[in-house]
DSSP file (Angstrom, degrees, kcal/mol; ACC not computed):
  #  RESIDUE AA STRUCTURE BP1 BP2  ACC     N-H-->O    O-->H-N    N-H-->O    O-->H-N    TCO  KAPPA ALPHA  PHI   PSI    X-CA   Y-CA   Z-CA
    1    1 A M              0   0    0      0, 0.0     2,-0.6     0, 0.0     7,-0.1   0.000 360.0 360.0 360.0 146.9   31.0   -8.6   59.5
    2    2 A N        -     0   0    0      1,-0.1     7,-0.1     5,-0.1     5,-0.0  -0.765 360.0-172.8 -91.8 119.8   32.0   -6.8   62.7
    3    3 A D        +     0   0    0     -2,-0.6    -1,-0.1     5,-0.1     5,-0.1   0.432  51.0 112.2 -89.6  -1.4   29.3   -4.3   63.8
    4    4 A D    >   -     0   0    0      3,-0.2     3,-1.3     1,-0.2    -2,-0.1  -0.633  63.6-147.0 -73.6 119.7   31.4   -2.8   66.6
    5    5 A P  G >  S+     0   0    0      0, 0.0     3,-0.6     0, 0.0    -1,-0.2   0.737  94.9  61.4 -62.6 -20.6   32.2    0.8   65.5
    6    6 A L  G 3  S+     0   0    0      1,-0.2     2,-0.2   109,-0.1   110,-0.1   0.792 105.3  47.0 -73.8 -24.7   35.6    0.6   67.2
    7    7 A Y  G <  S+     0   0    0     -3,-1.3    -1,-0.2     4,-0.1    -3,-0.2  -0.430  75.5 155.3-121.3  57.1   36.8   -2.3   65.1
    8    8 A Q    <>  -     0   0    0     -3,-0.6     4,-2.4    -2,-0.2     3,-0.3  -0.197  61.2 -87.9 -73.6 173.1   36.0   -1.4   61.5
    9    9 A A  H  > S+     0   0    0      1,-0.2     4,-2.3     2,-0.2     5,-0.2   0.867 125.2  51.1 -58.2 -41.6   37.9   -2.8   58.5
   10   10 A E  H  > S+     0   0    0      2,-0.2     4,-2.4     1,-0.2    -1,-0.2   0.902 110.6  48.7 -67.1 -38.4   40.7   -0.2   58.4
   11   11 A I  H  > S+     0   0    0     -3,-0.3     4,-2.6     1,-0.2    -2,-0.2   0.943 112.4  48.5 -65.5 -45.9   41.4   -0.6   62.2
   12   12 A L  H  X S+     0   0    0     -4,-2.4     4,-1.8     2,-0.2    -2,-0.2   0.867 111.6  49.8 -62.9 -34.7   41.5   -4.3   61.8
   13   13 A A  H  X S+     0   0    0     -4,-2.3     4,-1.7    -5,-0.2    -1,-0.2   0.885 112.9  46.7 -69.6 -38.7   43.9   -4.0   58.7
   14   14 A L  H  X S+     0   0    0     -4,-2.4     4,-2.6    -5,-0.2    -2,-0.2   0.873 108.8  55.8 -69.6 -34.6   46.2   -1.7   60.7
   15   15 A A  H  X S+     0   0    0     -4,-2.6     4,-2.3     2,-0.2    -2,-0.2   0.927 105.2  52.5 -62.6 -43.3   46.0   -4.1   63.7
   16   16 A R  H  X S+     0   0    0     -4,-1.8     4,-1.2     1,-0.2    -1,-0.2   0.919 109.3  48.8 -56.1 -44.4   47.3   -6.8   61.4
   17   17 A D  H  < S+     0   0    0     -4,-1.7     3,-0.4     1,-0.2    -2,-0.2   0.909 109.7  53.5 -61.2 -41.9   50.2   -4.5   60.4
   18   18 A G  H >< S+     0   0    0     -4,-2.6     3,-1.0     1,-0.2    42,-0.3   0.849 104.0  54.6 -63.5 -35.8   50.8   -3.8   64.1
   19   19 A R  H 3< S+     0   0    0     -4,-2.3    -1,-0.2     1,-0.2    -2,-0.2   0.802 105.9  52.7 -64.2 -29.1   51.1   -7.5   64.9
   20   20 A S  T 3< S+     0   0    0     -4,-1.2    -1,-0.2    -3,-0.4    -2,-0.2   0.342  82.5 117.3 -94.0   9.1   53.7   -8.0   62.2
   21   21 A L    <   -     0   0    0     -3,-1.0     2,-0.3    -4,-0.2    39,-0.2  -0.413  47.1-161.9 -71.0 152.7   56.0   -5.2   63.5
   22   22 A S        -     0   0    0     34,-0.2    36,-1.4    37,-0.1    37,-0.1  -0.913  22.4 -97.4-133.9 162.1   59.4   -6.2   64.8
   23   23 A R        -     0   0    0     -2,-0.3     2,-0.2    34,-0.3    33,-0.0  -0.377  40.6-108.4 -75.3 155.4   62.0   -4.5   67.0
   24   24 A L        -     0   0    0      1,-0.1    -1,-0.1    -2,-0.1    33,-0.1  -0.578  17.3-135.9 -80.1 146.3   65.0   -2.6   65.4
   25   25 A D  S    S+     0   0    0      1,-0.2    -1,-0.1    -2,-0.2    -2,-0.0   0.898  98.0  16.8 -69.9 -39.7   68.3   -4.3   65.8
   26   26 A R  S    S+     0   0    0     -3,-0.0    -1,-0.2    19,-0.0     2,-0.0  -0.547  80.8 179.5-136.1  69.1   70.2   -1.1   66.8
   27   27 A P        -     0   0    0      0, 0.0    20,-0.3     0, 0.0     3,-0.1  -0.334  29.4-140.7 -69.4 152.1   67.7    1.5   67.9
   28   28 A T  S    S+     0   0    0     18,-2.1     2,-0.3     1,-0.3    19,-0.2   0.861  89.4   5.0 -73.9 -38.3   68.9    5.0   69.0
   29   29 A V  E     -A   46   0A   0     17,-2.1    17,-2.3     2,-0.0     2,-0.3  -0.941  68.9-176.1-141.3 160.8   66.3    5.0   71.7
   30   30 A S  E     +A   45   0A   0     -2,-0.3     2,-0.3    15,-0.2    15,-0.2  -0.973   1.7 179.9-157.2 145.6   63.7    2.5   73.0
   31   31 A A  E     -A   44   0A   0     13,-2.0    13,-2.7    -2,-0.3     2,-0.4  -0.995  14.1-151.4-149.2 147.8   60.9    2.5   75.6
   32   32 A R  E     -A   43   0A   0     -2,-0.3     2,-0.4    11,-0.2    11,-0.2  -0.974  12.1-173.9-119.1 136.2   58.3    0.1   76.9
   33   33 A V  E     -A   42   0A   0      9,-2.8     9,-2.7    -2,-0.4     2,-0.3  -0.994   5.4-163.3-129.4 136.8   55.0    1.2   78.4
   34   34 A D  E     -A   41   0A   0     -2,-0.4     7,-0.2     7,-0.2     6,-0.1  -0.872  16.3-148.2-116.0 150.5   52.5   -1.1   80.1
   35   35 A N    >>  -     0   0    0      5,-2.6     4,-2.8    -2,-0.3     3,-0.5  -0.915  13.3-170.1-111.0  96.9   48.8   -0.6   80.9
   36   36 A P  T 34 S+     0   0    0      0, 0.0    -1,-0.1     0, 0.0     5,-0.0   0.709  80.3  64.8 -66.9 -17.7   48.4   -2.7   84.1
   37   37 A I  T 34 S+     0   0    0      1,-0.1    -2,-0.0    -3,-0.1    -3,-0.0   0.938 122.9  12.1 -71.6 -44.7   44.6   -2.3   83.8
   38   38 A C  T <4 S-     0   0    0     -3,-0.5    -1,-0.1     2,-0.1    87,-0.0   0.567 100.8-116.0-110.6  -8.5   44.2   -4.3   80.6
   39   39 A G     <  +     0   0    0     -4,-2.8    22,-0.0     1,-0.3    -2,-0.0   0.402  59.1 152.0  92.4  -3.2   47.6   -5.9   80.2
   40   40 A D        -     0   0    0     -5,-0.4    -5,-2.6    -6,-0.1     2,-0.4  -0.300  21.7-172.4 -61.2 145.1   48.6   -4.1   77.0
   41   41 A R  E     -AB  34  61A   0     20,-2.9    20,-3.1    -7,-0.2     2,-0.4  -0.990   5.6-176.6-142.9 129.5   52.4   -3.7   76.5
   42   42 A V  E     -AB  33  60A   0     -9,-2.7    -9,-2.8    -2,-0.4     2,-0.5  -0.992   7.8-170.7-130.1 135.4   54.1   -1.7   73.8
   43   43 A T  E     -AB  32  59A   0     16,-2.1    16,-1.9    -2,-0.4     2,-0.5  -0.994  11.1-165.5-120.7 125.1   57.9   -1.3   73.1
   44   44 A I  E     -AB  31  58A   0    -13,-2.7   -13,-2.0    -2,-0.5     2,-0.4  -0.933   3.6-165.4-111.7 133.2   58.8    1.3   70.6
   45   45 A D  E     -AB  30  57A   0     12,-3.1    12,-2.2    -2,-0.5     2,-0.4  -0.925   7.1-169.1-114.2 138.9   62.3    1.5   69.0
   46   46 A L  E     -AB  29  56A   0    -17,-2.3   -18,-2.1    -2,-0.4   -17,-2.1  -0.998  14.2-156.9-130.8 130.9   63.4    4.6   67.1
   47   47 A A  E     - B   0  55A   0      8,-2.6     7,-3.4    -2,-0.4     8,-1.3  -0.941  24.1-172.6-101.1 124.6   66.4    5.1   65.0
   48   48 A I  E     - B   0  53A   0     -2,-0.6     2,-0.5     5,-0.2     5,-0.2  -0.962  16.6-171.7-125.3 134.7   67.2    8.8   64.9
   49   49 A E  E >  S- B   0  52A   0      3,-2.8     3,-2.1    -2,-0.4     2,-0.6  -0.984  71.3 -38.8-125.6 121.6   69.8   10.6   62.8
   50   50 A G  T 3  S-     0   0    0     -2,-0.5    -2,-0.0     1,-0.2    31,-0.0  -0.545 125.2 -30.5  64.1-114.6   70.2   14.3   63.6
   51   51 A D  T 3  S+     0   0    0     -2,-0.6    31,-2.4     2,-0.1     2,-0.4   0.091 120.4  91.5-118.2  21.2   66.7   15.4   64.4
   52   52 A T  E <  S-BC  49  81A   0     -3,-2.1    -3,-2.8    29,-0.3     2,-0.4  -0.948  73.9-123.1-126.6 138.0   64.8   13.0   62.0
   53   53 A V  E     +B   48   0A   0     27,-2.7    26,-3.9    -2,-0.4    -5,-0.2  -0.647  29.2 173.4 -76.4 128.4   63.4    9.6   62.6
   54   54 A I  E     +     0   0A   0     -7,-3.4     2,-0.3    -2,-0.4    -6,-0.2   0.479  64.0  17.4-115.8  -5.7   64.9    7.2   60.1
   55   55 A G  E     -B   47   0A   0     -8,-1.3    -8,-2.6    22,-0.1     2,-0.4  -0.955  55.3-164.4-165.0 143.9   63.5    3.9   61.5
   56   56 A V  E     +B   46   0A   0     -2,-0.3     2,-0.3   -10,-0.2   -10,-0.2  -1.000  12.4 171.2-133.6 133.9   60.7    2.6   63.7
   57   57 A G  E     +B   45   0A   0    -12,-2.2   -12,-3.1    -2,-0.4     2,-0.3  -0.941   7.5 175.8-134.4 162.2   60.3   -0.8   65.3
   58   58 A A  E     -B   44   0A   0    -36,-1.4     2,-0.4    -2,-0.3   -14,-0.2  -0.996  28.0-148.5-161.1 157.4   57.9   -2.1   67.8
   59   59 A K  E     -B   43   0A   0    -16,-1.9   -16,-2.1    -2,-0.3     2,-0.5  -0.989  25.6-169.0-127.0 121.9   56.6   -5.0   69.7
   60   60 A V  E     +B   42   0A   0     -2,-0.4     2,-0.5   -42,-0.3   -18,-0.2  -0.938  19.5 174.9-123.3 123.7   52.9   -4.8   70.6
   61   61 A Q  E     +B   41   0A   0    -20,-3.1   -20,-2.9    -2,-0.5     2,-0.3  -0.885  53.9  81.5-120.0  95.0   51.1   -7.1   73.0
   62   62 A G  S    S-     0   0    0     -2,-0.5    -2,-0.1   -22,-0.2   -23,-0.0  -0.972  77.6 -50.1-175.0-175.7   47.6   -5.5   73.1
   63   63 A C     >  -     0   0    0     -2,-0.3     4,-2.5     1,-0.1     5,-0.2  -0.020  60.1 -94.0 -69.2 173.6   44.3   -5.0   71.6
   64   64 A A  H  > S+     0   0    0      1,-0.2     4,-2.6     2,-0.2     5,-0.2   0.855 124.9  54.5 -58.6 -36.7   43.5   -4.1   68.0
   65   65 A L  H  > S+     0   0    0      2,-0.2     4,-2.0     1,-0.2    -1,-0.2   0.901 110.6  45.1 -67.5 -39.6   43.4   -0.4   68.8
   66   66 A C  H  > S+     0   0    0      2,-0.2     4,-2.1     1,-0.2    -2,-0.2   0.917 114.9  48.0 -65.3 -44.7   46.8   -0.5   70.4
   67   67 A Q  H  X S+     0   0    0     -4,-2.5     4,-1.9     2,-0.2    -2,-0.2   0.889 111.4  50.6 -63.4 -41.5   48.2   -2.5   67.5
   68   68 A A  H  X S+     0   0    0     -4,-2.6     4,-2.2     2,-0.2    -1,-0.2   0.894 109.7  50.2 -68.2 -41.3   46.6   -0.2   64.9
   69   69 A A  H  X S+     0   0    0     -4,-2.0     4,-2.0     1,-0.2    -1,-0.2   0.920 111.0  49.0 -65.1 -42.9   48.1    2.9   66.6
   70   70 A A  H  X S+     0   0    0     -4,-2.1     4,-2.4     1,-0.2    -1,-0.2   0.881 109.2  53.4 -62.4 -38.0   51.6    1.4   66.7
   71   71 A A  H  X S+     0   0    0     -4,-1.9     4,-2.4     2,-0.2     5,-0.2   0.925 108.0  50.0 -65.9 -43.0   51.3    0.5   63.0
   72   72 A I  H  X S+     0   0    0     -4,-2.2     4,-2.4     1,-0.2     5,-0.3   0.913 111.5  48.1 -62.4 -41.8   50.4    4.0   62.1
   73   73 A I  H  X S+     0   0    0     -4,-2.0     4,-2.3     1,-0.2     5,-0.2   0.921 112.8  48.6 -62.2 -43.8   53.4    5.4   64.0
   74   74 A A  H  < S+     0   0    0     -4,-2.4     4,-0.4     1,-0.2    -2,-0.2   0.879 117.7  41.1 -66.6 -35.6   55.7    2.8   62.4
   75   75 A Q  H  < S+     0   0    0     -4,-2.4    -1,-0.2    -5,-0.2    -2,-0.2   0.817 124.9  33.4 -80.5 -31.0   54.4    3.7   58.9
   76   76 A E  H  < S+     0   0    0     -4,-2.4    -3,-0.2    -5,-0.2    -2,-0.2   0.697 103.5  67.1-100.3 -23.2   54.2    7.4   59.2
   77   77 A A    ><  +     0   0    0     -4,-2.3     3,-2.3    -5,-0.3   -24,-0.3   0.701  69.9 105.5 -81.7 -17.8   57.1    8.5   61.6
   78   78 A V  T 3  S+     0   0    0     -4,-0.4   -24,-0.2     1,-0.3     3,-0.1  -0.441  92.1  15.9 -63.2 129.7   59.9    7.6   59.3
   79   79 A G  T 3  S+     0   0    0    -26,-3.9     2,-0.3     1,-0.3    -1,-0.3   0.345  99.5 125.7  89.5  -5.1   61.3   10.9   57.9
   80   80 A V    <   -     0   0    0     -3,-2.3   -27,-2.7   -27,-0.2    -1,-0.3  -0.656  65.2-114.4 -89.0 141.9   59.5   13.0   60.5
   81   81 A R  B  >  -C   52   0A   0     -2,-0.3     4,-1.8   -29,-0.2     3,-0.4  -0.462  26.8-116.0 -71.2 145.8   61.4   15.4   62.7
   82   82 A V  H  > S+     0   0    0    -31,-2.4     4,-2.4     1,-0.2     5,-0.2   0.840 113.2  54.4 -55.0 -41.7   61.5   14.5   66.4
   83   83 A G  H  > S+     0   0    0    -32,-0.3     4,-2.4     1,-0.2    -1,-0.2   0.913 107.9  49.4 -64.6 -41.8   59.6   17.7   67.5
   84   84 A K  H  > S+     0   0    0     -3,-0.4     4,-1.7     2,-0.2    -1,-0.2   0.847 109.1  53.1 -63.7 -35.5   56.7   16.9   65.1
   85   85 A L  H  X S+     0   0    0     -4,-1.8     4,-1.1     2,-0.2    -2,-0.2   0.931 110.7  46.9 -65.9 -44.5   56.6   13.3   66.4
   86   86 A L  H >X S+     0   0    0     -4,-2.4     4,-1.1     1,-0.2     3,-0.5   0.920 111.3  50.8 -59.0 -43.1   56.3   14.6   70.0
   87   87 A N  H 3X S+     0   0    0     -4,-2.4     4,-2.3     1,-0.2    -1,-0.2   0.828 100.5  65.0 -66.2 -30.6   53.6   17.0   69.0
   88   88 A S  H 3X S+     0   0    0     -4,-1.7     4,-2.7     1,-0.2    -1,-0.2   0.891  97.9  54.4 -60.7 -38.3   51.7   14.2   67.3
   89   89 A A  H <X S+     0   0    0     -4,-1.1     4,-2.0    -3,-0.5    -1,-0.2   0.918 109.1  47.3 -61.7 -44.5   51.1   12.5   70.6
   90   90 A E  H  X S+     0   0    0     -4,-1.1     4,-2.2     2,-0.2    -1,-0.2   0.899 112.6  49.3 -63.4 -39.0   49.6   15.7   72.1
   91   91 A I  H  X S+     0   0    0     -4,-2.3     4,-2.9     2,-0.2    -2,-0.2   0.920 109.2  51.5 -71.8 -40.2   47.4   16.2   69.1
   92   92 A V  H  X S+     0   0    0     -4,-2.7     4,-2.6     2,-0.2    -1,-0.2   0.904 111.0  48.5 -60.6 -41.1   46.1   12.6   69.1
   93   93 A A  H  X S+     0   0    0     -4,-2.0     4,-1.8     2,-0.2    -1,-0.2   0.922 112.7  47.5 -60.7 -45.8   45.2   12.9   72.8
   94   94 A A  H  <>S+     0   0    0     -4,-2.2     5,-2.8     2,-0.2     6,-1.1   0.888 112.7  50.9 -65.1 -40.8   43.4   16.3   72.2
   95   95 A Y  H ><5S+     0   0    0     -4,-2.9     3,-1.3     4,-0.2    -2,-0.2   0.942 109.6  48.6 -61.2 -49.9   41.6   14.7   69.2
   96   96 A L  H 3<5S+     0   0    0     -4,-2.6    -1,-0.2     1,-0.3    -2,-0.2   0.858 112.2  48.5 -64.3 -34.5   40.4   11.7   71.1
   97   97 A S  T 3<5S-     0   0    0     -4,-1.8    -1,-0.3    -5,-0.2    -2,-0.2   0.512 118.4-110.5 -85.7  -0.4   39.1   13.9   74.0
   98   98 A G  T < 5S+     0   0    0     -3,-1.3    -3,-0.2    -4,-0.5    -2,-0.1   0.637  90.1 111.7  85.6  15.6   37.3   16.2   71.5
   99   99 A R  S   <S+     0   0    0     -5,-2.8    -4,-0.2    -6,-0.2    -5,-0.1   0.535  74.7  47.0 -93.1  -8.5   39.6   19.2   72.0
  100  100 A A  S    S-     0   0    0     -6,-1.1    -2,-0.2    -5,-0.1    -1,-0.1  -0.994  81.8-125.0-134.1 139.1   41.1   19.0   68.5
  101  101 A P    >   -     0   0    0      0, 0.0     3,-1.9     0, 0.0     4,-0.5  -0.367  31.0-107.2 -81.5 164.1   39.4   18.7   65.2
  102  102 A E  G >  S+     0   0    0      1,-0.3     3,-1.9     2,-0.2     8,-0.1   0.862 116.0  68.3 -54.1 -37.9   40.3   15.9   62.7
  103  103 A A  G 3  S+     0   0    0      1,-0.3    -1,-0.3     8,-0.0     5,-0.0   0.733  92.6  59.3 -58.0 -23.0   42.0   18.5   60.5
  104  104 A D  G <  S+     0   0    0     -3,-1.9    -1,-0.3   -13,-0.1    -2,-0.2   0.672  77.6 115.2 -82.0 -14.3   44.7   18.9   63.2
  105  105 A L    <   -     0   0    0     -3,-1.9     3,-0.1    -4,-0.5   -17,-0.1  -0.250  64.0-141.4 -54.2 137.7   45.8   15.2   63.0
  106  106 A P  S    S+     0   0    0      0, 0.0     2,-0.4     0, 0.0    -1,-0.1   0.790  88.7  34.5 -73.1 -25.9   49.3   14.8   61.7
  107  107 A W  S >  S-     0   0    0      1,-0.1     3,-2.3   -19,-0.1     4,-0.3  -0.996  76.4-138.2-133.8 125.7   48.5   11.7   59.7
  108  108 A I  G >  S+     0   0    0     -2,-0.4     3,-2.2     1,-0.3     4,-0.2   0.805  99.4  66.5 -53.8 -36.3   45.1   11.2   57.9
  109  109 A R  G >  S+     0   0    0      1,-0.3     3,-1.5     2,-0.2    -1,-0.3   0.693  83.9  74.5 -65.0 -16.1   44.8    7.5   58.9
  110  110 A L  G X  S+     0   0    0     -3,-2.3     3,-1.9     1,-0.3    -1,-0.3   0.723  77.9  77.0 -62.3 -21.9   44.5    8.6   62.6
  111  111 A S  G X  S+     0   0    0     -3,-2.2     3,-2.1    -4,-0.3    -1,-0.3   0.725  74.6  78.0 -61.4 -21.8   41.0    9.7   61.6
  112  112 A N  G <  S+     0   0    0     -3,-1.5    -1,-0.3     1,-0.3  -104,-0.2   0.699  82.2  66.8 -59.5 -16.5   40.1    6.0   61.8
  113  113 A F  G X>  +     0   0    0     -3,-1.9     3,-1.1     1,-0.2     4,-0.6   0.324  66.4 110.6 -90.3  10.1   40.1    6.3   65.5
  114  114 A A  G X4 S+     0   0    0     -3,-2.1     3,-1.5     1,-0.3     4,-0.4   0.884  73.5  55.8 -49.3 -45.3   37.0    8.7   65.4
  115  115 A P  G >4 S+     0   0    0      0, 0.0     3,-1.1     0, 0.0    -1,-0.3   0.804  97.5  64.7 -61.4 -27.4   34.7    6.1   66.9
  116  116 A V  G X4 S+     0   0    0     -3,-1.1     3,-1.3     1,-0.2     6,-0.3   0.718  82.5  76.9 -68.1 -19.2   37.1    5.8   69.9
  117  117 A R  G << S+     0   0    0     -3,-1.5    -1,-0.2    -4,-0.6     3,-0.2   0.859  97.2  46.3 -60.8 -32.1   36.4    9.4   70.9
  118  118 A D  G <  S+     0   0    0     -3,-1.1     2,-0.6    -4,-0.4    -1,-0.3   0.477 103.4  66.7 -85.3  -4.6   33.0    8.2   72.3
  119  119 A A    X   +     0   0    0     -3,-1.3     3,-3.1    -4,-0.2     4,-0.4  -0.621  62.1 175.3-116.6  73.7   34.6    5.3   74.1
  120  120 A R  G >  S+     0   0    0     -2,-0.6     3,-1.3     1,-0.3     4,-0.5   0.802  76.0  64.3 -52.4 -32.6   36.8    7.2   76.8
  121  121 A S  G 3  S+     0   0    0      1,-0.3    -1,-0.3    -3,-0.1     4,-0.2   0.686 101.9  51.3 -67.1 -15.2   37.8    3.9   78.4
  122  122 A R  G <> S+     0   0    0     -3,-3.1     4,-1.4    -6,-0.3     3,-0.4   0.441  81.0  91.9-101.7  -0.8   39.6    2.9   75.1
  123  123 A H  H <> S+     0   0    0     -3,-1.3     4,-2.5    -4,-0.4     3,-0.3   0.924  83.8  56.5 -57.9 -44.4   41.6    6.2   74.7
  124  124 A D  H  > S+     0   0    0     -4,-0.5     4,-1.7     1,-0.2    -1,-0.2   0.849 100.7  57.7 -58.2 -33.9   44.5    4.5   76.6
  125  125 A C  H  4 S+     0   0    0     -3,-0.4    -1,-0.2     1,-0.2    -2,-0.2   0.928 112.4  40.5 -63.5 -43.7   44.6    1.7   74.0
  126  126 A V  H  X S+     0   0    0     -4,-1.4     4,-0.6    -3,-0.3    -2,-0.2   0.899 117.7  48.8 -71.3 -40.5   45.2    4.2   71.2
  127  127 A M  H  X S+     0   0    0     -4,-2.5     4,-2.8     1,-0.2     5,-0.2   0.661  87.1  84.5 -75.2 -19.1   47.6    6.3   73.3
  128  128 A L  H  X S+     0   0    0     -4,-1.7     4,-2.3     1,-0.2    -1,-0.2   0.913  92.1  46.5 -56.1 -49.6   49.8    3.5   74.6
  129  129 A P  H  > S+     0   0    0      0, 0.0     4,-2.1     0, 0.0    -1,-0.2   0.889 113.5  49.9 -58.4 -38.7   52.1    3.5   71.5
  130  130 A F  H  X S+     0   0    0     -4,-0.6     4,-2.4     2,-0.2    -2,-0.2   0.875 108.4  52.1 -68.5 -34.9   52.3    7.2   71.5
  131  131 A R  H  X S+     0   0    0     -4,-2.8     4,-2.6     1,-0.2    -1,-0.2   0.899 109.4  50.5 -66.8 -37.5   53.2    7.2   75.2
  132  132 A A  H  X S+     0   0    0     -4,-2.3     4,-2.2    -5,-0.2    -2,-0.2   0.902 110.8  49.8 -63.0 -39.4   56.0    4.7   74.5
  133  133 A T  H  X S+     0   0    0     -4,-2.1     4,-2.6     2,-0.2    -2,-0.2   0.917 111.2  47.0 -63.8 -45.3   57.2    7.0   71.7
  134  134 A V  H  X S+     0   0    0     -4,-2.4     4,-2.4     2,-0.2    -2,-0.2   0.915 112.5  51.6 -63.9 -43.2   57.3   10.1   73.9
  135  135 A K  H  X S+     0   0    0     -4,-2.6     4,-1.6     2,-0.2    -2,-0.2   0.910 110.4  48.7 -61.9 -40.7   59.1    8.0   76.6
  136  136 A A  H  X S+     0   0    0     -4,-2.2     4,-1.1     1,-0.2    -2,-0.2   0.919 112.4  47.1 -62.0 -46.1   61.7    6.9   74.1
  137  137 A L  H  X S+     0   0    0     -4,-2.6     4,-1.3     1,-0.2    -1,-0.2   0.847 108.1  55.8 -65.6 -34.6   62.2   10.4   72.9
  138  138 A A  H  X S+     0   0    0     -4,-2.4     4,-1.8     1,-0.2    -1,-0.2   0.861 103.6  55.9 -67.4 -34.3   62.5   11.7   76.5
  139  139 A S  H  X S+     0   0    0     -4,-1.6     4,-2.4     1,-0.2    -1,-0.2   0.803 101.3  58.8 -71.4 -24.2   65.3    9.1   77.0
  140  140 A R  H  X S+     0   0    0     -4,-1.1     4,-1.8     2,-0.2    -1,-0.2   0.903 104.5  49.3 -64.5 -41.1   67.1   10.6   74.1
  141  141 A E  H  X S+     0   0    0     -4,-1.3     4,-0.5     1,-0.2    -2,-0.2   0.881 111.0  49.8 -63.5 -39.1   67.1   13.9   75.9
  142  142 A T  H >< S+     0   0    0     -4,-1.8     3,-0.8     1,-0.2    -2,-0.2   0.894 109.0  52.1 -64.9 -41.9   68.4   12.2   79.0
  143  143 A L  H 3< S+     0   0    0     -4,-2.4    -1,-0.2     1,-0.2    -2,-0.2   0.853 109.8  49.2 -67.2 -32.4   71.2   10.5   77.1
  144  144 A S  H 3<        0   0    0     -4,-1.8    -1,-0.2     1,-0.2    -2,-0.2   0.529 360.0 360.0 -87.3  -3.7   72.4   13.8   75.5
  145  145 A S    <<        0   0    0     -3,-0.8    -1,-0.2    -4,-0.5    -2,-0.2   0.461 360.0 360.0 -82.9 360.0   72.5   15.6   78.9
């Protein structure tokens, strides 16, 4: 059994889901974000119709926390409005830093990252897929300008 509080069973299960994600064939937007310190790399693809996410794909080369966060985005973002998805990244960052309560999280499974709150050096691991998502959505704004 893994005694590290960062890598409990639910995080490891989500990480397995994150490893099995694949890229979308025809995304509306896509973005890659790298963490040069640890070598994690995440590419997020989003298919968007109107103002709603209709598909999420990803390629994750990173630790279990990074893979788990990408899996949650892929599983929960379909059917979500773009504005809510953008806001979710801000809320998760606030939650990890202790500025937002668990009740504010947009998806309940994000509460599995509670142990990461005390491991500030690992916040970037959780946030990398969210940063890629925000970057992809920002490219949508650039494309429509």
